[in-house]
LUMPALUM-485441 format. One record per residue: residue in three letters; residue number from 1; x, y, z of N, C-alpha, C, O, CB in turn. Coordinates in nm, 4 decimals, padded with zeros to 6 digits. Glycine has a CB too. Example, Ala and Ser with C-alpha at 12.3 -4.5 7.8 and 13.67 -1.06 7.14 Angstrom:
// LUMPALUM-485441
atom r:ALA&k:1&n.c1:01.3190&n.c2:-00.5690&n.c3:00.7800&ca.c1:01.2300&ca.c2:-00.4500&ca.c3:00.7800&c.c1:01.3200&c.c2:-00.3300&c.c3:00.7800&o.c1:01.4236&o.c2:-00.3319&o.c3:00.8465&cb.c1:01.1308&cb.c2:-00.4473&cb.c3:00.9046
atom r:SER&k:2&n.c1:01.2850&n.c2:-00.2250&n.c3:00.7080&ca.c1:01.3670&ca.c2:-00.1060&ca.c3:00.7140&c.c1:01.2900&c.c2:00.0030&c.c3:00.7870&o.c1:01.3409&o.c2:00.1138&o.c3:00.8039&cb.c1:01.4084&cb.c2:-00.0598&cb.c3:00.5725
***
This chain:
// LUMPALUM-485441
atom r:ASP&k:1&n.c1:-01.2574&n.c2:02.9214&n.c3:06.6756&ca.c1:-01.1649&ca.c2:03.0705&ca.c3:06.7125&c.c1:-01.2573&c.c2:03.1424&c.c3:06.7967&o.c1:-01.3748&o.c2:03.1716&o.c3:06.7741&cb.c1:-01.1202&cb.c2:03.1816&cb.c3:06.5688
atom r:ARG&k:2&n.c1:-01.1763&n.c2:03.1694&n.c3:06.9104&ca.c1:-01.2370&ca.c2:03.2146&ca.c3:07.0390&c.c1:-01.2885&c.c2:03.3360&c.c3:07.0190&o.c1:-01.3748&o.c2:03.3498&o.c3:07.1057&cb.c1:-01.1475&cb.c2:03.2202&cb.c3:07.1523
atom r:LEU&k:3&n.c1:-01.2832&n.c2:03.4290&n.c3:06.9543&ca.c1:-01.3405&ca.c2:03.5651&ca.c3:06.9008&c.c1:-01.4819&c.c2:03.5279&c.c3:06.8422&o.c1:-01.5691&o.c2:03.6137&o.c3:06.8564&cb.c1:-01.2385&cb.c2:03.6381&cb.c3:06.7777
atom r:THR&k:4&n.c1:-01.5155&n.c2:03.4108&n.c3:06.7779&ca.c1:-01.6225&ca.c2:03.3710&ca.c3:06.7042&c.c1:-01.6990&c.c2:03.3270&c.c3:06.7843&o.c1:-01.8160&o.c2:03.3334&o.c3:06.7466&cb.c1:-01.6044&cb.c2:03.2894&cb.c3:06.6095
atom r:SER&k:5&n.c1:-01.6764&n.c2:03.2644&n.c3:06.9250&ca.c1:-01.7533&ca.c2:03.1665&ca.c3:07.0063&c.c1:-01.7830&c.c2:03.2880&c.c3:07.0903&o.c1:-01.8990&o.c2:03.2929&o.c3:07.1313&cb.c1:-01.6754&cb.c2:03.0216&cb.c3:07.0784
atom r:ILE&k:6&n.c1:-01.6893&n.c2:03.4045&n.c3:07.1310&ca.c1:-01.7458&ca.c2:03.4757&ca.c3:07.2458&c.c1:-01.8914&c.c2:03.6021&c.c3:07.2028&o.c1:-01.9759&o.c2:03.6584&o.c3:07.2723&cb.c1:-01.5967&cb.c2:03.5594&cb.c3:07.3155
atom r:ALA&k:7&n.c1:-01.8560&n.c2:03.6027&n.c3:07.0389&ca.c1:-01.9421&ca.c2:03.6899&ca.c3:06.9944&c.c1:-02.0921&c.c2:03.5899&c.c3:06.9830&o.c1:-02.1995&o.c2:03.6432&o.c3:07.0108&cb.c1:-01.8782&cb.c2:03.7603&cb.c3:06.8490
atom r:ALA&k:8&n.c1:-02.0880&n.c2:03.4777&n.c3:06.9502&ca.c1:-02.2168&ca.c2:03.4059&ca.c3:06.9091&c.c1:-02.2826&c.c2:03.3958&c.c3:07.0706&o.c1:-02.4042&o.c2:03.4041&o.c3:07.0875&cb.c1:-02.1845&cb.c2:03.2336&cb.c3:06.8184
atom r:ILE&k:9&n.c1:-02.2052&n.c2:03.3807&n.c3:07.1636&ca.c1:-02.2677&ca.c2:03.3531&ca.c3:07.3023&c.c1:-02.3395&c.c2:03.5104&c.c3:07.3686&o.c1:-02.4306&o.c2:03.5284&o.c3:07.4494&cb.c1:-02.1265&cb.c2:03.2864&cb.c3:07.4140
atom r:GLN&k:10&n.c1:-02.2580&n.c2:03.5997&n.c3:07.2981&ca.c1:-02.3025&ca.c2:03.7472&ca.c3:07.3585&c.c1:-02.4190&c.c2:03.7772&c.c3:07.2360&o.c1:-02.4992&o.c2:03.8591&o.c3:07.2809&cb.c1:-02.1490&cb.c2:03.8875&cb.c3:07.3666
atom r:LEU&k:11&n.c1:-02.4494&n.c2:03.7426&n.c3:07.1148&ca.c1:-02.5116&ca.c2:03.7444&ca.c3:07.0214&c.c1:-02.6831&c.c2:03.6946&c.c3:07.0660&o.c1:-02.7912&o.c2:03.7528&o.c3:07.0751&cb.c1:-02.4275&cb.c2:03.6628&cb.c3:06.9244
atom r:GLY&k:12&n.c1:-02.6205&n.c2:03.5206&n.c3:07.0906&ca.c1:-02.7363&ca.c2:03.4637&ca.c3:07.1426&c.c1:-02.7966&c.c2:03.5371&c.c3:07.2687&o.c1:-02.9100&o.c2:03.5848&o.c3:07.2641&cb.c1:-02.7053&cb.c2:03.3248&cb.c3:07.1736
atom r:ALA&k:13&n.c1:-02.7238&n.c2:03.5441&n.c3:07.3724&ca.c1:-02.7964&ca.c2:03.6183&ca.c3:07.4626&c.c1:-02.8769&c.c2:03.7347&c.c3:07.4672&o.c1:-02.9688&o.c2:03.7609&o.c3:07.5448&cb.c1:-02.7349&cb.c2:03.6379&cb.c3:07.5257
atom r:VAL&k:14&n.c1:-02.8264&n.c2:03.8060&n.c3:07.3665&ca.c1:-02.9338&ca.c2:03.9341&ca.c3:07.3103&c.c1:-03.0687&c.c2:03.8796&c.c3:07.2675&o.c1:-03.1793&o.c2:03.9251&o.c3:07.2967&cb.c1:-02.8720&cb.c2:04.0190&cb.c3:07.1666
atom r:GLY&k:15&n.c1:-03.0372&n.c2:03.7650&n.c3:07.1869&ca.c1:-03.1759&ca.c2:03.7201&ca.c3:07.1322&c.c1:-03.1594&c.c2:03.7668&c.c3:06.9583&o.c1:-03.2654&o.c2:03.7716&o.c3:06.8960&cb.c1:-03.3241&cb.c2:03.8151&cb.c3:07.2285
atom r:VAL&k:16&n.c1:-03.0495&n.c2:03.7954&n.c3:06.8935&ca.c1:-03.0126&ca.c2:03.7887&ca.c3:06.7580&c.c1:-02.9896&c.c2:03.6227&c.c3:06.7178&o.c1:-02.9717&o.c2:03.5301&o.c3:06.7969&cb.c1:-02.8746&cb.c2:03.8841&cb.c3:06.7376
atom r:ASN&k:17&n.c1:-02.9940&n.c2:03.6190&n.c3:06.6148&ca.c1:-02.9798&ca.c2:03.4670&ca.c3:06.5802&c.c1:-02.9013&c.c2:03.4818&c.c3:06.4259&o.c1:-02.9421&o.c2:03.4367&o.c3:06.3189&cb.c1:-03.1539&cb.c2:03.3757&cb.c3:06.5732
atom r:LEU&k:18&n.c1:-02.7364&n.c2:03.5847&n.c3:06.4600&ca.c1:-02.7178&ca.c2:03.5963&ca.c3:06.3246&c.c1:-02.5637&c.c2:03.5462&c.c3:06.3897&o.c1:-02.5234&o.c2:03.5533&o.c3:06.5058&cb.c1:-02.7555&cb.c2:03.7586&cb.c3:06.2284
atom r:GLU&k:19&n.c1:-02.4963&n.c2:03.4936&n.c3:06.2667&ca.c1:-02.3625&ca.c2:03.4118&ca.c3:06.2669&c.c1:-02.2461&c.c2:03.5601&c.c3:06.3013&o.c1:-02.2681&o.c2:03.6730&o.c3:06.2574&cb.c1:-02.3327&cb.c2:03.3118&cb.c3:06.0772
atom r:PHE&k:20&n.c1:-02.1218&n.c2:03.5210&n.c3:06.3906&ca.c1:-02.0340&ca.c2:03.6160&ca.c3:06.3456&c.c1:-01.9952&c.c2:03.6410&c.c3:06.2301&o.c1:-01.9705&o.c2:03.7548&o.c3:06.1903&cb.c1:-01.9478&cb.c2:03.6076&cb.c3:06.3912
atom r:ASN&k:21&n.c1:-01.9860&n.c2:03.5454&n.c3:06.1679&ca.c1:-01.9026&ca.c2:03.5532&ca.c3:06.0395&c.c1:-02.0153&c.c2:03.6520&c.c3:05.9349&o.c1:-01.9581&o.c2:03.7424&o.c3:05.8741&cb.c1:-01.8633&cb.c2:03.3689&cb.c3:05.9700
atom r:TYR&k:22&n.c1:-02.1088&n.c2:03.6444&n.c3:05.9207&ca.c1:-02.2034&ca.c2:03.7507&ca.c3:05.8515&c.c1:-02.1679&c.c2:03.8891&c.c3:05.8837&o.c1:-02.1349&o.c2:03.9796&o.c3:05.8071&cb.c1:-02.3521&cb.c2:03.7329&cb.c3:05.8932
atom r:VAL&k:23&n.c1:-02.1828&n.c2:03.8890&n.c3:06.0323&ca.c1:-02.1518&ca.c2:04.0390&ca.c3:06.0886&c.c1:-02.0244&c.c2:04.0904&c.c3:06.0891&o.c1:-01.9964&o.c2:04.2086&o.c3:06.1087&cb.c1:-02.1868&cb.c2:04.0547&cb.c3:06.2224
atom r:ARG&k:24&n.c1:-01.9261&n.c2:03.9760&n.c3:06.0614&ca.c1:-01.7844&ca.c2:04.0297&ca.c3:06.0340&c.c1:-01.7605&c.c2:04.0488&c.c3:05.8697&o.c1:-01.6509&o.c2:04.0831&o.c3:05.8255&cb.c1:-01.6684&cb.c2:03.9181&cb.c3:06.0990
atom r:PHE&k:25&n.c1:-01.8449&n.c2:04.0295&n.c3:05.8075&ca.c1:-01.7951&ca.c2:04.0458&ca.c3:05.6617&c.c1:-01.9281&c.c2:04.1658&c.c3:05.6467&o.c1:-01.8887&o.c2:04.2472&o.c3:05.5632&cb.c1:-01.7954&cb.c2:03.8727&cb.c3:05.5395
atom r:ILE&k:26&n.c1:-02.0230&n.c2:04.1927&n.c3:05.6801&ca.c1:-02.1064&ca.c2:04.3376&ca.c3:05.6725&c.c1:-02.0089&c.c2:04.4296&c.c3:05.7128&o.c1:-01.9722&o.c2:04.5130&o.c3:05.6301&cb.c1:-02.2445&cb.c2:04.3549&cb.c3:05.7734
atom r:LEU&k:27&n.c1:-01.9449&n.c2:04.4292&n.c3:05.8614&ca.c1:-01.8521&ca.c2:04.5300&ca.c3:05.9041&c.c1:-01.7385&c.c2:04.5732&c.c3:05.8001&o.c1:-01.7034&o.c2:04.6909&o.c3:05.7913&cb.c1:-01.7889&cb.c2:04.4793&cb.c3:06.0278
atom r:PHE&k:28&n.c1:-01.6812&n.c2:04.4683&n.c3:05.7191&ca.c1:-01.5697&ca.c2:04.4740&ca.c3:05.6353&c.c1:-01.6003&c.c2:04.5421&c.c3:05.5130&o.c1:-01.5359&o.c2:04.6240&o.c3:05.4474&cb.c1:-01.5189&cb.c2:04.3461&cb.c3:05.6084
atom r:GLY&k:29&n.c1:-01.7185&n.c2:04.4876&n.c3:05.4965&ca.c1:-01.7696&ca.c2:04.5744&ca.c3:05.3509&c.c1:-01.8104&c.c2:04.7300&c.c3:05.3919&o.c1:-01.7976&o.c2:04.8232&o.c3:05.3125&cb.c1:-01.9294&cb.c2:04.4928&cb.c3:05.2718
atom r:LEU&k:30&n.c1:-01.8599&n.c2:04.7446&n.c3:05.5235&ca.c1:-01.9032&ca.c2:04.8997&ca.c3:05.5419&c.c1:-01.7578&c.c2:04.9928&c.c3:05.5506&o.c1:-01.7546&o.c2:05.1138&o.c3:05.5279&cb.c1:-02.0043&cb.c2:04.9196&cb.c3:05.7025
atom r:ILE&k:31&n.c1:-01.6408&n.c2:04.9107&n.c3:05.5877&ca.c1:-01.5517&ca.c2:04.9502&ca.c3:05.6141&c.c1:-01.4608&c.c2:04.9738&c.c3:05.4729&o.c1:-01.3735&o.c2:05.0604&o.c3:05.4771&cb.c1:-01.5142&cb.c2:04.8726&cb.c3:05.7141
atom r:ILE&k:32&n.c1:-01.4796&n.c2:04.9024&n.c3:05.3570&ca.c1:-01.4274&ca.c2:04.9533&ca.c3:05.2448&c.c1:-01.5121&c.c2:05.0525&c.c3:05.1918&o.c1:-01.4451&o.c2:05.1431&o.c3:05.1422&cb.c1:-01.4011&cb.c2:04.8571&cb.c3:05.1544
atom r:LEU&k:33&n.c1:-01.6553&n.c2:05.0735&n.c3:05.1817&ca.c1:-01.7094&ca.c2:05.1348&ca.c3:05.1281&c.c1:-01.6623&c.c2:05.2783&c.c3:05.2120&o.c1:-01.6069&o.c2:05.3649&o.c3:05.1442&cb.c1:-01.8403&cb.c2:05.0803&cb.c3:05.1143
atom r:LEU&k:34&n.c1:-01.6810&n.c2:05.2999&n.c3:05.3376&ca.c1:-01.6096&ca.c2:05.4114&ca.c3:05.3627&c.c1:-01.4968&c.c2:05.4723&c.c3:05.3227&o.c1:-01.4857&o.c2:05.5938&o.c3:05.3060&cb.c1:-01.5951&cb.c2:05.4086&cb.c3:05.4464
atom r:MET&k:35&n.c1:-01.3690&n.c2:05.3499&n.c3:05.2985&ca.c1:-01.2547&ca.c2:05.4211&ca.c3:05.2776&c.c1:-01.2568&c.c2:05.4523&c.c3:05.1303&o.c1:-01.1699&o.c2:05.5229&o.c3:05.0791&cb.c1:-01.1314&cb.c2:05.3463&cb.c3:05.3238
atom r:LEU&k:36&n.c1:-01.3626&n.c2:05.3960&n.c3:05.0580&ca.c1:-01.4064&ca.c2:05.4385&ca.c3:04.8955&c.c1:-01.4325&c.c2:05.5724&c.c3:04.8942&o.c1:-01.3801&o.c2:05.6484&o.c3:04.8127&cb.c1:-01.5437&cb.c2:05.3660&cb.c3:04.8316
atom r:ARG&k:37&n.c1:-01.5364&n.c2:05.6191&n.c3:05.0077&ca.c1:-01.5890&ca.c2:05.7644&ca.c3:05.0254&c.c1:-01.5066&c.c2:05.8336&c.c3:05.0439&o.c1:-01.4777&o.c2:05.9079&o.c3:04.9501&cb.c1:-01.6719&cb.c2:05.7954&cb.c3:05.1164
atom r:TYR&k:38&n.c1:-01.4295&n.c2:05.8451&n.c3:05.1680&ca.c1:-01.3744&ca.c2:05.9494&ca.c3:05.2270&c.c1:-01.2127&c.c2:05.9246&c.c3:05.1819&o.c1:-01.1364&o.c2:06.0207&o.c3:05.1922&cb.c1:-01.4116&cb.c2:05.9520&cb.c3:05.3911
atom r:ARG&k:39&n.c1:-01.1715&n.c2:05.8213&n.c3:05.1420&ca.c1:-01.0199&ca.c2:05.7831&ca.c3:05.1347&c.c1:-01.0052&c.c2:05.7302&c.c3:04.9851&o.c1:-00.9626&o.c2:05.6150&o.c3:04.9763&cb.c1:-00.9730&cb.c2:05.6584&cb.c3:05.2549
atom r:SER&k:40&n.c1:-01.0328&n.c2:05.7944&n.c3:04.8703&ca.c1:-01.0283&ca.c2:05.7443&ca.c3:04.7433&c.c1:-00.9055&c.c2:05.6999&c.c3:04.6920&o.c1:-00.9009&o.c2:05.5939&o.c3:04.6296&cb.c1:-01.0742&cb.c2:05.8293&cb.c3:04.6642
atom r:GLN&k:41&n.c1:-00.7936&n.c2:05.7766&n.c3:04.7131&ca.c1:-00.6601&ca.c2:05.7455&ca.c3:04.6898&c.c1:-00.5894&c.c2:05.6513&c.c3:04.7633&o.c1:-00.4693&o.c2:05.6544&o.c3:04.7366&cb.c1:-00.5963&cb.c2:05.8457&cb.c3:04.6973
atom r:GLY&k:42&n.c1:-00.6339&n.c2:05.5347&n.c3:04.8807&ca.c1:-00.5965&ca.c2:05.4515&ca.c3:04.9349&c.c1:-00.5201&c.c2:05.5019&c.c3:05.0856&o.c1:-00.5122&o.c2:05.6155&o.c3:05.1322&cb.c1:-00.5276&cb.c2:05.3857&cb.c3:04.8362
atom r:LEU&k:43&n.c1:-00.4684&n.c2:05.3710&n.c3:05.1405&ca.c1:-00.4338&ca.c2:05.4423&ca.c3:05.2558&c.c1:-00.2537&c.c2:05.4724&c.c3:05.2096&o.c1:-00.1718&o.c2:05.5194&o.c3:05.2886&cb.c1:-00.4720&cb.c2:05.3361&cb.c3:05.4151
atom r:LEU&k:44&n.c1:-00.2311&n.c2:05.4429&n.c3:05.1043&ca.c1:-00.0769&ca.c2:05.4360&ca.c3:05.0905&c.c1:-00.1079&c.c2:05.5238&c.c3:04.9310&o.c1:-00.1221&o.c2:05.4523&o.c3:04.8318&cb.c1:00.0140&cb.c2:05.2387&cb.c3:05.0912
atom r:PRO&k:45&n.c1:-00.1180&n.c2:05.6951&n.c3:04.9123&ca.c1:-00.1446&ca.c2:05.7190&ca.c3:04.7758&c.c1:-00.0473&c.c2:05.7205&c.c3:04.6686&o.c1:00.0537&o.c2:05.7567&o.c3:04.7289&cb.c1:-00.1985&cb.c2:05.8257&cb.c3:04.7700
atom r:GLU&k:46&n.c1:-00.0181&n.c2:05.7061&n.c3:04.5625&ca.c1:00.0486&ca.c2:05.7074&ca.c3:04.4521&c.c1:00.1722&c.c2:05.8075&c.c3:04.4461&o.c1:00.1539&o.c2:05.9269&o.c3:04.4694&cb.c1:-00.0446&cb.c2:05.7313&cb.c3:04.3547
atom r:ARG&k:47&n.c1:00.2571&n.c2:05.7741&n.c3:04.4249&ca.c1:00.3734&ca.c2:05.8768&ca.c3:04.4189&c.c1:00.3931&c.c2:05.9689&c.c3:04.2688&o.c1:00.4134&o.c2:05.8904&o.c3:04.1762&cb.c1:00.5155&cb.c2:05.7842&cb.c3:04.4459
atom r:ALA&k:48&n.c1:00.3923&n.c2:06.0668&n.c3:04.2383&ca.c1:00.3974&ca.c2:06.1793&ca.c3:04.1442&c.c1:00.5145&c.c2:06.0712&c.c3:04.0643&o.c1:00.6098&o.c2:06.0220&o.c3:04.1248&cb.c1:00.4485&cb.c2:06.3635&cb.c3:04.2140
atom r:GLN&k:49&n.c1:00.4851&n.c2:06.0470&n.c3:03.9179&ca.c1:00.5921&ca.c2:06.0093&ca.c3:03.8221&c.c1:00.6636&c.c2:06.1200&c.c3:03.7706&o.c1:00.6063&o.c2:06.2252&o.c3:03.7419&cb.c1:00.5411&cb.c2:05.9359&cb.c3:03.7107
atom r:THR&k:50&n.c1:00.7758&n.c2:06.1041&n.c3:03.7583&ca.c1:00.8916&ca.c2:06.2293&ca.c3:03.7656&c.c1:00.9343&c.c2:06.1412&c.c3:03.6003&o.c1:00.9156&o.c2:06.0200&o.c3:03.5901&cb.c1:01.0511&cb.c2:06.2347&cb.c3:03.9496
atom r:THR&k:51&n.c1:00.9838&n.c2:06.2139&n.c3:03.4989&ca.c1:01.0620&ca.c2:06.1738&ca.c3:03.4142&c.c1:01.2193&c.c2:06.2515&c.c3:03.3773&o.c1:01.2542&o.c2:06.3562&o.c3:03.4319&cb.c1:00.9743&cb.c2:06.1698&cb.c3:03.3138
atom r:GLN&k:52&n.c1:01.2816&n.c2:06.1962&n.c3:03.3006&ca.c1:01.4056&ca.c2:06.2591&ca.c3:03.3221&c.c1:01.3896&c.c2:06.3794&c.c3:03.2402&o.c1:01.4683&o.c2:06.4721&o.c3:03.2594&cb.c1:01.5297&cb.c2:06.1726&cb.c3:03.2860
atom r:ALA&k:53&n.c1:01.2963&n.c2:06.3903&n.c3:03.1494&ca.c1:01.2596&ca.c2:06.5399&ca.c3:03.0928&c.c1:01.2472&c.c2:06.6216&c.c3:03.1858&o.c1:01.3276&o.c2:06.7127&o.c3:03.2054&cb.c1:01.1375&cb.c2:06.5568&cb.c3:03.0169
atom r:HIS&k:54&n.c1:01.1305&n.c2:06.5967&n.c3:03.2653&ca.c1:01.0913&ca.c2:06.6748&ca.c3:03.3818&c.c1:01.2040&c.c2:06.7113&c.c3:03.4592&o.c1:01.2146&o.c2:06.8326&o.c3:03.4777&cb.c1:00.9976&cb.c2:06.6052&cb.c3:03.4657
atom r:GLU&k:55&n.c1:01.2890&n.c2:06.6409&n.c3:03.5083&ca.c1:01.4204&ca.c2:06.6365&ca.c3:03.5774&c.c1:01.5366&c.c2:06.7428&c.c3:03.5150&o.c1:01.6347&o.c2:06.7952&o.c3:03.5677&cb.c1:01.4734&cb.c2:06.4820&cb.c3:03.5661
atom r:ALA&k:56&n.c1:01.4916&n.c2:06.7490&n.c3:03.4058&ca.c1:01.6279&ca.c2:06.7958&ca.c3:03.3210&c.c1:01.5492&c.c2:06.9553&c.c3:03.3081&o.c1:01.6243&o.c2:07.0524&o.c3:03.3172&cb.c1:01.6726&cb.c2:06.6869&cb.c3:03.1316
atom r:LEU&k:57&n.c1:01.4274&n.c2:06.9759&n.c3:03.2910&ca.c1:01.3675&ca.c2:07.1428&ca.c3:03.2760&c.c1:01.3707&c.c2:07.1756&c.c3:03.4197&o.c1:01.4279&o.c2:07.2763&o.c3:03.4617&cb.c1:01.1890&cb.c2:07.1700&cb.c3:03.2043
atom r:SER&k:58&n.c1:01.3147&n.c2:07.0980&n.c3:03.4889&ca.c1:01.3285&ca.c2:07.1540&ca.c3:03.6234&c.c1:01.5073&c.c2:07.2504&c.c3:03.7028&o.c1:01.5137&o.c2:07.3239&o.c3:03.8013&cb.c1:01.2894&cb.c2:07.0001&cb.c3:03.7074
atom r:LEU&k:59&n.c1:01.5708&n.c2:07.2253&n.c3:03.6500&ca.c1:01.7214&ca.c2:07.2487&ca.c3:03.6904&c.c1:01.7824&c.c2:07.3650&c.c3:03.6555&o.c1:01.9000&o.c2:07.3847&o.c3:03.6864&cb.c1:01.8061&cb.c2:07.1542&cb.c3:03.6385
***
């Protein structure tokens, strides 16, 4: 994968001996934790469920 090899070259130039896959997993985990913290309902929130009785009463 081209992105992995580019990131490995740049990390190697800095002197960090981390594989890019580990960094990618850490970033993915942090994104999930931030989503849980600030948007617990998710990207697409659940619609409110309406029943037939509720619709009949609202008329």
